Structures are given as C-alpha cells and as structure tokens.
LUMNU-795461 format. One record per residue (C-alpha): x, y, z; residue in one letter. Coordinates in steps of 0.1 Angstrom, whole numbers. Example, Ala and Ser with C-alpha at 12.3 -4.5 7.8 and 13.67 -1.06 7.14 Angstrom:
+-------+-------+-------+------+
!     x !     y !     z ! code !
+-------+-------+-------+------+
!   123 !   -45 !    78 !    a !
!   137 !   -11 !    71 !    s !
+-------+-------+-------+------+
END
This chain:
+-------+-------+-------+------+
!     x !     y !     z ! code !
+-------+-------+-------+------+
!  2767 !  1614 !   103 !    x !
!  2805 !  1606 !   103 !    x !
!  2820 !  1584 !   130 !    x !
!  2847 !  1609 !   136 !    x !
!  2849 !  1621 !   171 !    x !
!  2846 !  1659 !   172 !    x !
!  2856 !  1682 !   201 !    x !
!  2824 !  1703 !   199 !    x !
!  2787 !  1698 !   193 !    x !
!  2786 !  1730 !   171 !    x !
!  2809 !  1753 !   153 !    x !
!  2795 !  1789 !   148 !    x !
!  2806 !  1818 !   126 !    x !
!  2788 !  1849 !   139 !    x !
!  2789 !  1880 !   117 !    x !
!  2785 !  1914 !   135 !    x !
!  2784 !  1949 !   122 !    x !
!  2780 !  1982 !   143 !    x !
!  2752 !  1997 !   122 !    x !
!  2714 !  1991 !   123 !    x !
!  2700 !  1975 !    91 !    x !
!  2678 !  1994 !    67 !    x !
!  2647 !  1978 !    82 !    x !
!  2643 !  1992 !   117 !    x !
!  2641 !  1967 !   146 !    x !
!  2612 !  1970 !   171 !    x !
!  2637 !  1975 !   199 !    x !
!  2669 !  1996 !   202 !    x !
!  2663 !  2010 !   167 !    x !
!  2688 !  2038 !   174 !    x !
!  2715 !  2018 !   193 !    x !
!  2731 !  1988 !   175 !    x !
!  2753 !  1980 !   204 !    x !
!  2723 !  1973 !   227 !    x !
!  2705 !  1954 !   200 !    x !
!  2736 !  1933 !   194 !    x !
!  2740 !  1927 !   231 !    x !
!  2704 !  1916 !   234 !    x !
!  2708 !  1891 !   205 !    x !
!  2742 !  1877 !   215 !    x !
!  2730 !  1870 !   251 !    x !
!  2699 !  1854 !   239 !    x !
!  2719 !  1832 !   216 !    x !
!  2742 !  1821 !   244 !    x !
!  2712 !  1813 !   266 !    x !
!  2696 !  1793 !   238 !    x !
!  2727 !  1771 !   234 !    x !
!  2723 !  1758 !   269 !    x !
!  2749 !  1731 !   277 !    x !
!  2761 !  1725 !   241 !    x !
!  2798 !  1725 !   235 !    x !
!  2803 !  1754 !   211 !    x !
!  2834 !  1768 !   192 !    x !
!  2826 !  1803 !   179 !    x !
!  2844 !  1825 !   154 !    x !
!  2832 !  1861 !   156 !    x !
!  2836 !  1881 !   124 !    x !
!  2838 !  1917 !   135 !    x !
!  2832 !  1941 !   106 !    x !
!  2847 !  1974 !   116 !    x !
!  2835 !  1970 !   152 !    x !
!  2847 !  1991 !   182 !    x !
!  2862 !  1973 !   212 !    x !
!  2830 !  1970 !   232 !    x !
!  2817 !  1945 !   206 !    x !
!  2846 !  1922 !   213 !    x !
!  2838 !  1925 !   250 !    x !
!  2803 !  1911 !   244 !    x !
!  2819 !  1878 !   233 !    x !
!  2849 !  1876 !   256 !    x !
!  2826 !  1880 !   286 !    x !
!  2804 !  1851 !   274 !    x !
!  2828 !  1825 !   260 !    x !
!  2860 !  1810 !   274 !    x !
!  2891 !  1820 !   254 !    x !
!  2897 !  1784 !   243 !    x !
!  2863 !  1784 !   226 !    x !
!  2864 !  1818 !   210 !    x !
!  2882 !  1832 !   179 !    x !
!  2879 !  1869 !   171 !    x !
!  2884 !  1878 !   134 !    x !
!  2886 !  1915 !   127 !    x !
!  2877 !  1931 !    93 !    x !
!  2884 !  1969 !    87 !    x !
!  2850 !  1977 !    71 !    x !
!  2841 !  1954 !    42 !    x !
!  2810 !  1945 !    22 !    x !
!  2786 !  1921 !    39 !    x !
!  2793 !  1896 !    11 !    x !
!  2829 !  1893 !    22 !    x !
!  2821 !  1884 !    58 !    x !
!  2794 !  1860 !    45 !    x !
!  2819 !  1843 !    23 !    x !
!  2844 !  1842 !    51 !    x !
!  2818 !  1826 !    73 !    x !
!  2814 !  1798 !    48 !    x !
!  2851 !  1793 !    44 !    x !
!  2859 !  1792 !    81 !    x !
!  2831 !  1766 !    88 !    x !
!  2841 !  1744 !    59 !    x !
!  2878 !  1744 !    69 !    x !
!  2874 !  1739 !   106 !    x !
!  2874 !  1704 !   120 !    x !
!  2860 !  1710 !   155 !    x !
!  2824 !  1701 !   147 !    x !
!  2804 !  1685 !   119 !    x !
!  2773 !  1706 !   126 !    x !
!  2779 !  1743 !   118 !    x !
!  2759 !  1775 !   121 !    x !
!  2761 !  1808 !   101 !    x !
!  2747 !  1835 !   123 !    x !
!  2738 !  1872 !   118 !    x !
!  2738 !  1897 !   146 !    x !
!  2701 !  1907 !   146 !    x !
!  2684 !  1874 !   156 !    x !
!  2668 !  1868 !   190 !    x !
!  2666 !  1833 !   204 !    x !
!  2645 !  1815 !   229 !    x !
!  2664 !  1801 !   259 !    x !
!  2676 !  1764 !   259 !    x !
!  2660 !  1756 !   225 !    x !
!  2690 !  1754 !   202 !    x !
!  2695 !  1718 !   212 !    x !
!  2664 !  1710 !   193 !    x !
!  2681 !  1720 !   161 !    x !
!  2711 !  1697 !   169 !    x !
!  2688 !  1668 !   178 !    x !
!  2668 !  1672 !   146 !    x !
!  2700 !  1671 !   125 !    x !
!  2713 !  1640 !   143 !    x !
!  2680 !  1621 !   141 !    x !
!  2674 !  1630 !   105 !    x !
!  2705 !  1621 !    85 !    x !
!  2688 !  1633 !    52 !    x !
!  2686 !  1668 !    66 !    x !
!  2713 !  1690 !    51 !    x !
!  2703 !  1724 !    64 !    x !
!  2680 !  1738 !    91 !    x !
!  2670 !  1772 !   103 !    x !
!  2658 !  1783 !   138 !    x !
!  2637 !  1810 !   121 !    x !
!  2601 !  1803 !   111 !    x !
!  2595 !  1833 !    88 !    x !
!  2560 !  1846 !    84 !    x !
!  2564 !  1844 !    46 !    x !
!  2564 !  1806 !    49 !    x !
!  2528 !  1807 !    60 !    x !
!  2512 !  1834 !    39 !    x !
!  2528 !  1838 !     5 !    x !
!  2522 !  1820 !   -27 !    x !
!  2560 !  1815 !   -31 !    x !
!  2561 !  1791 !    -2 !    x !
!  2529 !  1771 !   -11 !    x !
!  2550 !  1742 !   -22 !    x !
!  2544 !  1705 !   -15 !    x !
!  2563 !  1701 !    17 !    x !
!  2570 !  1673 !    41 !    x !
!  2562 !  1677 !    78 !    x !
!  2581 !  1659 !   106 !    x !
!  2571 !  1662 !   142 !    x !
!  2600 !  1662 !   167 !    x !
!  2609 !  1678 !   200 !    x !
!  2575 !  1696 !   203 !    x !
!  2580 !  1712 !   169 !    x !
!  2567 !  1706 !   134 !    x !
!  2596 !  1706 !   110 !    x !
!  2588 !  1716 !    75 !    x !
!  2609 !  1710 !    44 !    x !
!  2612 !  1746 !    31 !    x !
!  2622 !  1764 !    -1 !    x !
!  2644 !  1791 !    15 !    x !
!  2655 !  1810 !    45 !    x !
!  2679 !  1839 !    52 !    x !
!  2717 !  1839 !    56 !    x !
!  2712 !  1826 !    92 !    x !
!  2711 !  1788 !    91 !    x !
!  2725 !  1755 !   104 !    x !
!  2743 !  1730 !    82 !    x !
!  2762 !  1698 !    80 !    x !
!  2798 !  1707 !    73 !    x !
!  2799 !  1681 !    45 !    x !
!  2768 !  1697 !    29 !    x !
!  2785 !  1731 !    31 !    x !
!  2816 !  1717 !    14 !    x !
!  2794 !  1702 !   -14 !    x !
!  2780 !  1737 !   -20 !    x !
!  2814 !  1755 !   -21 !    x !
!  2816 !  1759 !   -59 !    x !
!  2781 !  1775 !   -58 !    x !
!  2790 !  1798 !   -29 !    x !
!  2823 !  1808 !   -46 !    x !
!  2805 !  1815 !   -79 !    x !
!  2780 !  1838 !   -63 !    x !
!  2806 !  1856 !   -43 !    x !
!  2826 !  1864 !   -74 !    x !
!  2796 !  1871 !   -96 !    x !
!  2783 !  1898 !   -71 !    x !
!  2818 !  1913 !   -65 !    x !
!  2818 !  1907 !   -28 !    x !
!  2783 !  1921 !   -22 !    x !
!  2758 !  1899 !    -4 !    x !
!  2745 !  1874 !   -29 !    x !
!  2707 !  1869 !   -34 !    x !
!  2697 !  1844 !    -8 !    x !
!  2664 !  1834 !   -24 !    x !
!  2680 !  1825 !   -57 !    x !
!  2707 !  1805 !   -39 !    x !
!  2682 !  1785 !   -19 !    x !
!  2660 !  1779 !   -50 !    x !
!  2690 !  1764 !   -67 !    x !
!  2699 !  1743 !   -37 !    x !
!  2664 !  1730 !   -28 !    x !
!  2653 !  1730 !   -64 !    x !
!  2619 !  1744 !   -55 !    x !
!  2601 !  1767 !   -80 !    x !
!  2629 !  1767 !  -105 !    x !
!  2611 !  1742 !  -128 !    x !
!  2578 !  1761 !  -128 !    x !
!  2576 !  1785 !  -158 !    x !
!  2539 !  1791 !  -152 !    x !
!  2547 !  1807 !  -118 !    x !
!  2577 !  1826 !  -132 !    x !
!  2553 !  1843 !  -157 !    x !
!  2525 !  1848 !  -132 !    x !
!  2548 !  1865 !  -107 !    x !
!  2563 !  1890 !  -132 !    x !
!  2536 !  1915 !  -127 !    x !
!  2531 !  1915 !   -89 !    x !
!  2561 !  1896 !   -74 !    x !
!  2591 !  1906 !   -96 !    x !
!  2616 !  1897 !   -69 !    x !
!  2604 !  1861 !   -69 !    x !
!  2606 !  1859 !  -107 !    x !
!  2640 !  1877 !  -107 !    x !
!  2652 !  1851 !   -82 !    x !
!  2643 !  1822 !  -105 !    x !
!  2661 !  1840 !  -133 !    x !
!  2692 !  1846 !  -112 !    x !
!  2692 !  1810 !  -100 !    x !
!  2693 !  1798 !  -136 !    x !
!  2719 !  1824 !  -147 !    x !
!  2744 !  1817 !  -118 !    x !
!  2734 !  1783 !  -104 !    x !
!  2724 !  1763 !  -134 !    x !
!  2750 !  1736 !  -127 !    x !
!  2736 !  1731 !   -93 !    x !
!  2700 !  1730 !  -106 !    x !
!  2707 !  1705 !  -134 !    x !
!  2736 !  1683 !  -122 !    x !
!  2740 !  1685 !   -84 !    x !
!  2718 !  1668 !   -59 !    x !
!  2688 !  1684 !   -42 !    x !
!  2695 !  1697 !    -7 !    x !
!  2669 !  1697 !    21 !    x !
!  2662 !  1727 !    43 !    x !
!  2640 !  1724 !    74 !    x !
!  2621 !  1750 !    95 !    x !
!  2606 !  1745 !   129 !    x !
!  2571 !  1757 !   140 !    x !
!  2568 !  1773 !   165 !    x !
!  2600 !  1792 !   159 !    x !
!  2632 !  1789 !   179 !    x !
!  2644 !  1824 !   169 !    x !
!  2633 !  1855 !   151 !    x !
!  2648 !  1881 !   129 !    x !
!  2645 !  1913 !   150 !    x !
!  2627 !  1933 !   123 !    x !
!  2593 !  1950 !   126 !    x !
!  2580 !  1933 !    95 !    x !
!  2597 !  1899 !    97 !    x !
!  2591 !  1885 !   132 !    x !
!  2582 !  1848 !   134 !    x !
!  2545 !  1842 !   140 !    x !
!  2528 !  1828 !   170 !    x !
!  2551 !  1842 !   197 !    x !
!  2549 !  1875 !   215 !    x !
!  2585 !  1886 !   207 !    x !
!  2581 !  1921 !   221 !    x !
!  2574 !  1906 !   255 !    x !
!  2604 !  1883 !   251 !    x !
!  2626 !  1913 !   243 !    x !
!  2614 !  1933 !   273 !    x !
!  2618 !  1903 !   297 !    x !
!  2653 !  1897 !   285 !    x !
!  2663 !  1934 !   289 !    x !
!  2648 !  1935 !   324 !    x !
!  2668 !  1904 !   336 !    x !
!  2701 !  1913 !   320 !    x !
!  2729 !  1935 !   334 !    x !
!  2748 !  1952 !   306 !    x !
!  2786 !  1950 !   305 !    x !
!  2806 !  1982 !   308 !    x !
!  2806 !  2002 !   276 !    x !
!  2833 !  2024 !   264 !    x !
!  2824 !  2057 !   246 !    x !
+-------+-------+-------+------+
END
C-alpha cells in the first residue's frame, strides 16, 4: 500500500433508492424505509471504530432517508449527494467516480442499500486488504452460488485469516471493497460499460469475468452452458464484446470472499449460507429504536 497518510481508514459511497427491488426481501418486503434503516444501522455497527468518510447517493429519496445518515454520522464525515430519479447505472457510475477522485482513504467501498452486516466485522475486510497487498478487491458477501454452481467451480486459492477462509473468486455483486488504485486502473472499463449500456446498470458478471479473467478462456464451458445456463454464456459473450481490451491486455485483478460471510444480500433466494440471517434481522429490529419518520 502507499506510504501516503490518509485521513480515514475507509471511504464509502452508499447508493440508496426508496423502492424495494424485484426480488422480495424476507423482512420489510412492503416497506423500503424500514429495510433501508435495518441495513444502514447494521452497516454502522459493523464498522466499529473504523474512521469512515461516507458519500450517500440519494436517488429520488424523501427527507427521512437523509435523516438515517445524519443521525449516524458526524457532519464532517458525511456528504449527501441528491439525484432526482435516475437509472441505477448512473448512481453506480457516480459511486466509482467519487471514490476514484477522493483522496481521504486508499481503501474504498461501493455499497448498495439492501445488505445486512454482522456487528464489528468490517475491520476484518480492512485487515485482509492491508495484510495481502496482492488483493485488489474483496466482498463481505459469501454468496450461496459460490458453493453450489458449476460457474464458480474454478481453481481457487484459500487464505485463512481473522477466523475466516478467504477465497479468490470469480465474481460478486456491485457491493465490494477495493483499493482506490485498482479502481482507477479499471476506470476505462467502467466508463466503457456505462456508455455501452446507456446509463443502465451494467452486467456485473461479465465485468467481473473480464477483471478476474476466470471462465473467459474456456470455450467448452461456453458451449455447454448455452442450453441450461444462458446467462453464464451470455456473460462470457458480453465480456468479450465490451471488455476484450481488459481480457487481452490488462492485468488480472484478484477478488476475495470470506467464509463465513460478513454480510448478506437481504433477498429470500440469495442469503449467504451458514448463518441464521432471519434471527439476526429479528434481533436487530428488537434492539433498535427507529428515528422519527415523516409521512
């Protein structure tokens, strides 16, 4: 890591939107505000004593969403950025831009608003990045797919650290940790995908395939998946169409995933394995006092 002295341990760009996603969450499926509150508070608890600068990208959010953050972060550590209803790809691209251009921290985090975190565990991500200088990206989310699908049956490296087993992975979602320098290296790729998909959210699997260079050199799997797993084959195709420069000429980036998980996507079908997340949600709700909410 750089010898530069940074003011913060972590810089965060947190995207938030006042509607529930298409896949229903197992809690607060009809109330995005309460879901967002649950997730934001869990994130704050997970950060522990880390020094954090956070940019909140509010996509057409009413005032109570801003209150979630102003009540949890000091004004000096918080920047509210308001968008009047834009495509998700726009705020994703803005996340990347803000974290590349800030100079408060070398380790940065792109966060979505429907992830629930375990308390006082985010430090493990920071420690892993600091103690493994070859790690470019990391995710707090141990997706079930990593354990059960043919897509992720790659030759991976495992590193034990901090009570977790860290696995070099093919892909993750749009919620991930990065070195700012690695993010800057990937800027041409991010910009190309943003413009290619006209501001819509770009295909994350194709993006990660190009960056980690896993599966993109396997024509046998591409053909085999055409019948039953077209999304996987389509992602390989899209990676070559839009990211061929990265695949052929740029370096391979590494992405690491912890087992057991540090966080989960709050989605009925996508929760991280090995942890009773429903019990964690209930316990968090029972111990939290909600802030005043305007109607």
